[in-house]
C-alpha positions as CSV (number, residue, x, y, z in Angstrom):
1,M,0.1,-26.9,5.4
2,N,3.4,-28.4,6.7
3,H,5.9,-30.7,4.8
4,Q,4.3,-33.8,6.3
5,E,0.9,-32.9,5.2
6,F,2.2,-32.3,1.8
7,I,3.7,-35.7,1.5
8,E,0.5,-37.2,2.9
9,R,-1.7,-35.6,0.4
10,T,0.4,-35.9,-2.7
11,G,2.8,-38.9,-2.3
12,L,5.6,-36.8,-3.4
13,T,8.7,-36.4,-0.9
14,P,10.4,-33.1,-1.8
15,T,13.5,-32.0,0.2
16,I,13.1,-29.2,2.8
17,E,14.3,-26.9,0.3
18,E,12.0,-27.7,-2.2
19,Y,9.1,-27.6,-0.1
20,Q,9.9,-24.2,1.0
21,T,9.4,-23.1,-2.7
22,I,6.0,-25.5,-2.4
23,E,5.0,-23.6,0.5
24,A,5.6,-20.2,-0.9
25,I,3.6,-21.2,-4.1
26,Y,0.8,-22.4,-1.8
27,M,0.7,-19.3,0.2
28,A,0.5,-17.2,-3.1
29,A,-2.4,-19.6,-4.3
30,G,-5.0,-17.4,-2.5
31,E,-8.1,-19.2,-1.5
32,M,-7.3,-22.7,-2.7
33,D,-7.5,-25.3,0.1
34,K,-4.8,-27.6,0.8
35,D,-6.4,-30.7,-1.0
36,E,-7.2,-28.6,-4.2
37,F,-3.7,-27.2,-4.2
38,C,-2.1,-30.8,-3.8
39,K,-4.2,-32.0,-6.5
40,E,-3.1,-29.3,-8.8
41,F,0.6,-29.4,-7.7
42,K,0.6,-33.1,-8.7
43,K,-0.6,-32.2,-12.2
44,C,1.7,-29.6,-13.0
45,G,3.8,-28.4,-9.8
46,N,7.0,-29.6,-11.1
47,S,6.5,-27.8,-14.5
48,R,9.3,-25.5,-15.4
49,L,6.6,-23.0,-16.5
50,V,5.1,-22.8,-13.1
51,A,8.4,-22.2,-11.6
52,E,9.2,-19.4,-14.2
53,L,5.6,-18.0,-13.5
54,F,6.3,-18.1,-9.8
55,R,9.4,-16.5,-10.0
56,T,8.0,-13.7,-12.1
57,I,5.4,-13.2,-9.6
58,C,7.7,-12.8,-6.8
59,T,9.8,-10.1,-8.9
60,L,6.6,-8.2,-9.6
61,K,5.4,-8.4,-6.1
62,G,8.8,-7.0,-4.8
63,Q,8.6,-4.3,-7.4
64,Y,5.0,-3.5,-6.1
65,E,6.0,-3.2,-2.6
66,E,8.9,-0.9,-3.7
67,R,6.3,1.4,-5.5
68,R,4.0,1.2,-2.6
69,N,6.8,2.4,0.0
70,E,7.9,4.9,-2.5
71,I,4.1,6.3,-2.8
72,E,4.0,6.3,1.1
73,D,7.2,8.3,1.2
74,L,5.8,10.9,-1.3
75,H,2.6,11.3,0.6
76,Q,4.5,11.9,3.8
77,Q,6.8,14.4,1.9
78,K,3.6,16.0,0.6
79,N,2.2,16.3,3.9
80,E,5.3,17.8,5.4
81,M,5.3,20.4,2.5
82,V,1.7,21.2,3.3
83,D,2.4,21.9,6.8
84,F,5.5,24.0,6.1
85,L,3.2,26.0,3.6
86,I,0.6,26.5,6.2
87,D,3.2,27.8,8.7
88,R,4.6,30.2,6.1
89,V,1.0,31.5,5.4
90,Q,0.7,32.2,9.2
91,A,3.9,33.9,9.2
92,F,3.5,36.0,6.1
93,S,-0.2,36.2,5.4
94,D,0.5,35.0,2.0
95,K,-2.8,33.8,0.3
96,E,-1.1,32.4,-2.6
97,L,0.8,29.9,-0.3
98,L,-2.4,29.0,1.2
99,E,-3.9,28.3,-2.3
100,K,-1.0,26.0,-3.4
101,A,-1.3,24.0,-0.1
102,S,-5.0,23.8,-0.7
103,E,-4.4,22.6,-4.3
104,M,-2.2,19.7,-2.7
105,V,-4.9,18.6,0.1
106,G,-8.1,20.4,-0.6
107,Q,-9.5,23.4,1.3
108,K,-11.4,21.4,3.9
109,E,-8.1,19.7,5.1
110,I,-6.1,23.1,5.1
111,I,-8.9,24.5,7.3
112,R,-8.8,21.4,9.5
113,R,-5.1,21.7,9.8
114,R,-5.1,25.4,10.4
115,I,-7.7,24.9,13.3
116,V,-5.5,22.2,14.7
117,K,-2.6,24.4,14.8
118,G,-4.5,27.2,16.6
119,H,-4.4,29.5,13.3
120,Q,-7.0,32.3,13.1
121,L,-8.8,31.5,9.9
122,W,-9.3,34.1,7.3
123,S,-12.9,35.4,6.5
124,Y,-13.0,33.5,3.1
125,E,-12.1,30.3,4.9
126,T,-14.9,30.8,7.5
127,E,-17.3,31.3,4.7
128,W,-16.1,28.3,2.9
129,M,-16.8,26.3,6.0
130,L,-20.4,27.8,6.4
131,N,-21.1,27.0,2.8
132,N,-19.5,23.5,2.8
133,L,-19.7,22.0,6.1
134,F,-23.1,22.7,7.5
């Protein structure tokens, strides 16, 4: 919905700056169609309560995005650590390191990564594959 459509549907004439806030509220309203939104906005859109709730929602949405980005970063760091452990396992034949990596992403993923890297699987990994993949 654009500024002119809002004016036609509500009879209200917000400034461009006011309409930007209205449009943001409209976009956050989910599946509500233009006519329903305008009807509801006419009832309570200028309410201080609605404005405060919208500001709170915007703040929470920003915090959610920050946390989501942090989680994505941690996931990437975990994957890098698993790859590092797999490389150390290959270099030092350390079963404990392989077990730690497996705790992080699961045995199936460890075997998949070791195969992709061209590493020779250990006998217990081959046995695990035969018991779990076929």
